[in-house]
N, C-alpha and C positions, 0 to 999 in steps of 0.2 A: 948569789955572787957568780956561781958557776952558770947559771941562766943567763946572766948579764954578759958573760965572755962570749956564750954561744950566740946570742943576740948581736954582739958586735961583729963577730967574726963573718955572720950571715949579712949584716949590713956591709961589711967590707966585699963580700963576694958581690953584692949587687951593685956596688959601685963599679967594680972592676967590669962586671959583663956590661953595664951602661956605657963605660968608656970605650970598650971593643965595638959595642954596637955603634957609638957616635962615629968611632974611626972607619967603620965599615961603611957607614952612611956616607961618610965625606968622600971616601975612596971612589963611591959609585957616583957622586954628582961630578966629580972631576973628570 
């Protein structure tokens, strides 16, 4: 159960990083 929570937190961190990366890419293109 604890492992599942840590995996979910890791997934959330990856999603946040991807979102930041996408925003960064968009700002560079404009």
